[in-house]
C-alpha positions as CSV (number, residue, x, y, z in Angstrom):
1,X,11.8,14.9,-12.2
2,X,9.2,12.6,-10.5
3,X,5.7,13.7,-9.3
4,X,5.8,14.4,-5.7
5,X,3.3,11.9,-4.0
6,X,0.2,13.9,-2.5
7,X,-2.3,11.3,-0.9
8,X,-2.1,8.9,1.7
9,X,-2.4,5.3,-0.2
10,X,0.6,6.4,-2.2
11,X,2.4,6.9,0.4
12,X,1.3,4.1,2.6
13,X,1.8,1.6,-0.4
14,X,5.0,3.1,-1.7
15,X,6.5,3.2,2.0
16,X,5.7,-0.4,2.1
17,X,7.4,-1.3,-1.4
18,X,10.4,0.8,-0.8
19,X,11.2,-0.6,2.7
20,X,10.3,-4.2,1.5
21,X,7.6,-4.6,4.9
22,X,5.9,-7.4,4.2
23,X,1.9,-6.7,4.4
24,X,-1.7,-8.7,5.1
25,X,-4.1,-7.9,2.7
26,X,-7.6,-8.5,3.7
27,X,-10.3,-8.8,0.3
28,X,-13.7,-7.8,0.9
29,X,-15.1,-11.5,0.4
30,X,-12.7,-12.0,3.9
31,X,-9.9,-13.7,1.9
32,X,-6.2,-12.5,3.2
33,X,-2.8,-12.4,1.4
34,X,0.1,-12.2,2.9
35,X,3.1,-10.9,0.8
36,X,5.3,-7.9,-0.2
37,X,4.0,-4.8,-2.3
38,X,6.0,-4.9,-5.9
39,X,3.9,-2.1,-7.4
40,X,0.5,-0.3,-7.5
41,X,-1.2,2.3,-9.9
42,X,-4.9,3.8,-9.3
43,X,-6.5,0.8,-9.7
44,X,-4.4,-2.6,-9.1
45,X,-1.5,-3.8,-6.2
46,X,0.7,-5.8,-7.0
47,X,1.7,-8.4,-4.3
48,X,4.7,-10.8,-4.7
49,X,3.5,-14.1,-2.6
50,X,6.1,-16.7,-1.9
51,X,7.9,-15.5,-5.7
52,X,4.7,-15.3,-7.0
53,X,3.3,-12.4,-8.7
54,X,-0.2,-11.5,-7.7
55,X,-2.3,-8.1,-9.2
56,X,-5.3,-7.4,-6.8
57,X,-7.8,-5.1,-7.9
58,X,-8.5,-2.2,-5.4
59,X,-12.1,-2.2,-5.4
60,X,-11.4,-5.9,-3.8
61,X,-9.3,-4.2,-0.8
62,X,-10.9,-3.9,2.7
63,X,-7.8,-3.4,4.8
64,X,-4.1,-3.5,4.2
65,X,-1.9,-4.1,7.7
66,X,1.7,-3.9,7.4
67,X,3.9,-6.0,9.7
68,X,5.4,-3.2,11.2
69,X,4.5,0.2,11.3
70,X,5.6,2.7,8.3
71,X,6.9,5.9,8.7
72,X,4.7,9.3,6.9
73,X,7.6,11.2,6.0
74,X,5.8,13.7,4.2
75,X,5.5,17.5,4.0
76,X,1.9,18.3,4.4
77,X,-0.2,22.0,4.3
78,X,-1.7,22.8,7.3
79,X,-5.1,22.0,5.6
80,X,-4.1,18.1,4.6
81,X,-4.6,16.7,8.2
82,X,-7.9,16.7,10.0
83,X,-8.3,15.1,13.3
């Protein structure tokens, strides 16, 4: 049985991966990468860019912008989301 996903980062990246939504990843040095999320763990994101796979360290990522909005279908406890 798989472990439920609890944090927004994993929900976001997994949604982009499962739905094959193209993303633009902005790095802290200003560089942009456009592609599809193929996988991720606690420290890295694997991005497919024109058929090439790139491993990007999360500490180098500033922003991830999906081409279209992701739906967050997740059961949150009342204290999990703060406005």
